[in-house]
N, C-alpha and C positions, 0 to 999 in steps of 0.2 A: 627390775625395779629400781634401778638407780644404782650408783656405785656403793657397794657394802664393805669396802675395805675400810680399814682404819681400827685403831685400838680404843676401847672404852672400858671404864671400870665396871666390874660387876655391881648389881643393885646393892647399895648399902643399907644396912638395917640398924635401926636405932630407936630404942623405947617403943617397940611395937610397930614402927613404920618402915616403909621402903622409900628409897629415893631412886626414881626410874628417869632415864633420860630418853627424851623424844626429839627426833630430828624432823623437822618440817620441810614443805616443799620449796621453801625459799632458802634451805640450807641453815637456817637459825636453829638453835637448840634451847631446850628448856628442861630442867630438872624438876619433876613433880614429886612432892612427898605425899605418899597414901598410906592408908591403913593396910597392914599386912593381909587382913581378911577381905579386902576390897573385891568386889566382882568386876569381871572384865568390862561390862557395861558402864559401870560407874567410873571406872579409870578413863575409858573412852570418851564418856561425857565430860569429865573434867578436862581432858585434852581439848575437846571441841569448844567447851566454855572459854578457855584460854583465847581461842580464835574468834569468840563471839560467832560461831557458825551455826546456822539454823537448818540449812538442808544437810544434815549430817549422814543420811543413809547411803550417800554415794562413797563414802570414805571408810577407811579401816586402818588398824594399826598392824604392821608386819613386823616379825621379828625372827630371829634364828633359833629354831627349836633345837633341844639337845641332840636330836638325831642328825643334825646338820643341814636340814632343808629349811627354807623359809615358809612361814605359816602365818595365818591371820590369827590375831587374838581373838578367841571365842568370848562372846559377851555374856554368855549365861553360866560361864564357869569361874570360880575363884581365881584370881590372877595368879596366886602363888602355886595352884596345882599345874599351871601352864608353863611357868618359867623355872620349874625345879631343876636342879643341876645344870643350869645355863650360865656359862661364864662369858664375859665380855658383852653383856646384854645392853642392847639399845633397841628402841622402837622407831619405825619409820612411819610418819602420818602420810598416806598416799592414797590416790584414788583407787577404789576396789571395783566399782560397777560403772562402766563405760556406756552411757546412753548413746543410741544412734544419732541424735542431735543435741549435743551439748550446748549450743547456742541458745536453746530454748529453755535452759535452767533459769528458775525464777529470780535468784538472787545474784547480785553483781560479785559479791565475795566468792560465791561458788564458782562462777565462770572464771573468776581470777585464780582460784586454785587449780581449776582444771587446765587453764593455760600454763600455769606453772609445771604441771605434770607433763604437758606436751613439750614444754621447753626442755625439761629434765630428760624425756625420753628421746628427744631429738639430739641432744648433746652426747648422750651415752651410746647412741647408735641403735637403740632398740626400736625407734621409730624410723626405719629405712624408707626411703622415697628416692624418686629422681631428682636431678639437679635443680629443675624449675620448681618443683615443689618445695624443696629444701630453701632454696633461695627466697621464695615468696613468704614461707613461714618465718625465717629470720627477719625479713623486712618488717613484718608486723610486729615482731618483737622489738625491733629498733624504734619503730613508731611509738610503741608503748613506753618504752625507757628513756628515749631521747626527745621525742616530739618530732616536728617537721624536719625534712631531709637538709643538712648541711654538709656539704661534701668533706670539709676537714674534719668535722666531729665524727662522721661515719667511719672515715679511714682509721682515725686514731682508736675509736671504739672497737671496731673489728680487729685491729692489731692486738688489743689488749684483752679481749674476750673471745672465747671459742664457743660457737652456738651449735656447730655442725663438725662431725670428724673431718671432712674435706673442705672445710671453710676457705682455705687459701686459694682454692679454684673457683669460688663462687662470688668473690667480693664484688666484682663488677655487676653481676646479676642481682645481688641483694640491694646495692645502691640504686640500680636502675629501678627496681620495684619500689623501693623506699620512696622515691621522688613522687610516686603516684598517690601516697597516703596522706598527702598534706591535708591538714584540718582534722583527721581523726583522733579522737580522744584515747587515752589508755583503755577505757571500757570498750569503745568501738574497736580497737585493735584487738582486744581479747575475743570478742565475736567473730572479727574475720579470721583470726588465728584458728579458732575452733571450727569454722566452716570449711577451712582447707584441710585440717587434719582429720575430720570425721570421714572424708571421702578416701582417705589412704587405706590400703590393703591392711597395714600394720597398726591402724589406730585401735589402741585398747589391747593389743594382742600381749599376752604374757605367756611366752612358750615354756611348754613342758616337755623335755625329752623323751622319746619313746622309740620303740622299734615295732614293725609290723611283723606279720607271720613268717616273712621271708627274710627278717633280719635287717631290713633297710631303716636307716636312721631317719626318724621324722621328728616333728614337733606337734604337740597337741595344744589347742587353746579353746577357751570357752568365752563366747560373746553373747550379746543380747539376742542373737539370731540362732545360736545353737552351738555345736561342738565343731571346731575346724581342724584340718590336718594341713600341716605345711611340711615342705621339703626345702630346707633352707629357709629363704624368705618368699618362697612361692607356694601359694595356696593351692592344694591339689584335690582337696575334697571339702565339702560342707555337710554336715549332718544336721539339718534343721530340727528344731523342737518339734514340728508336726510330724516328721519322719521318725523320730525316736519313740520307741515303745518302753524301753528301759534302759537305765544306765546301771552298771554294777562293777564291783572290782572283786577278784578273787586272788588272794596273796598279792603278787606284784602285777597281775594282769587287769587291765581296764577294759570293760566290755561294753559295747554298744549294740542293743537289741532293736532292730527296726521293725516297722510295719510291713515294709515290702521287702521281698527277697531280692538280693543283689548278685551281681556277678555271674560268671559262667556256672558256678556250682549252686546258684540260687540259694545261697546261704542268707540267713536272716540276722547273723550276728557278726560283727566286726571286732576283732580283738587286737590290743596293743600290749606290749611288754613294756614296763617302766622300771626305773631303778631298784625299787623296793616296794614292800607293802605299804609302808608309810608314805611314800611318794605317791603311790596309786590311790590311796585313801584321801590324801590331802587333795588331789585333784578331783576325785569323786565329789568330795564335799564342796569344793568351789562351783562344780557343775550344779549341784543341788541348790546352792544359794543363788546362782545366777538364774536357774529356771524359775525359783520362786520369785525373785526380784522382778524379772521382765516378763515372764510368760504367765505365771499364775494370777498375778494381780489383773491381768487383762481378761483371762479366761477361767474364772472360778469353777466352771463346771467341767474343765478338761480332766483327762485321765490321769490325775495326780497320783492317785493310790497306787498305781503299778509302775509308773514311769521310772522312778528313782528308787532302786534297790541295790543291795549289794550281797555278796556271798562270802563265806569263809571268814567271818569276823565274829568276835564274842564280846564286843563292847556295847554299852547302851549310851545313846546319845540323844539329847532333846534339845531343840532350838526353838525359840519363840522371839519373833521381832515384829514390831509395828512401823509400817512405812508411813510416815505422816502426810507426804504429798499425795497419797492415793486413798488413805483412809483404810488400807488393806491390812489385814493381820493374818499371818499364817503360823501354824504350828508345824515346826520343821521335821527333820528326819528323826527316827526314832529306832533303835537298835535294840532288839531283845534275843539273847542267845544267838543263833546262827541266822536269824532273819532281820533284815532291815527294811522298814517301810517308810513311805513319805506320805504325809497327809496335811491338809490345810484346812482352815475353819472358814474360808470365804471372807466376806466383807463384814466389816464392823463399822457403823456410823455413829 
């Protein structure tokens, strides 16, 4: 989720308030002064208000938890209960939910923010692709930033700025593509950029390191379509939401229970080992939220009650969120004792 290096001051406290630093997708920063008792959703809305952003549901605030892993700000918990004992704290405002066709987002500002996320992922190397795709993506960025192709300006700009790790080998291809974009406005360029990006295998992928039952190093990721398994940057398996009967975690193990038995042993459960229980729980939560965002809103009569559950935990958690663009409201996962269940309330108009 971008370069997280750098030192920042811990949140300052004065007269019952906190001063919290937020880094935005254009790398600009702002310090927000908030009440100590503020809820996560109120802080998030304050940040979105600064941007005058209406389609807020696709975004989130990421920060480094005291356990060392990066987590999302939970909107229905007090902010201070989440950042306790955290030093060098800062939040990153980034895309949380990647739709299959971001070019269809309603607002120009939303599409612009998505294009900034693609630009960031491309520059950090997390959005890997072949040379032609990388050059085409950068050419749309140049058209948005510089306007129509001018050879000297392109050469100078590419010398001063790095958009992709191996850019020095792609300058000629980038400029060749840029020549073809004459007349495209910045808004047009954003749409073309998103159209190229959405077709890439690594579009919207946030890898979570894991091992399979044989100890092979893998990465797990969750998308609008389900849970994916990668070996390096190669996708080796897809567990679509329709095939998944239940997701759970037990200690540091993340488990996928399927409707159909798979493999020579005809087992119906696939298990992955992650770094710790906190990491496993965090990925499970992200899966819950992705399923609710993309799947339940479309299929309110699905088997939501049994799909997402976990084992081996004793905490209680409840999440409620309303997605404005669909009118859908779900009541999220709830943990009582050693049983975690997931339920939703269907549609509210």
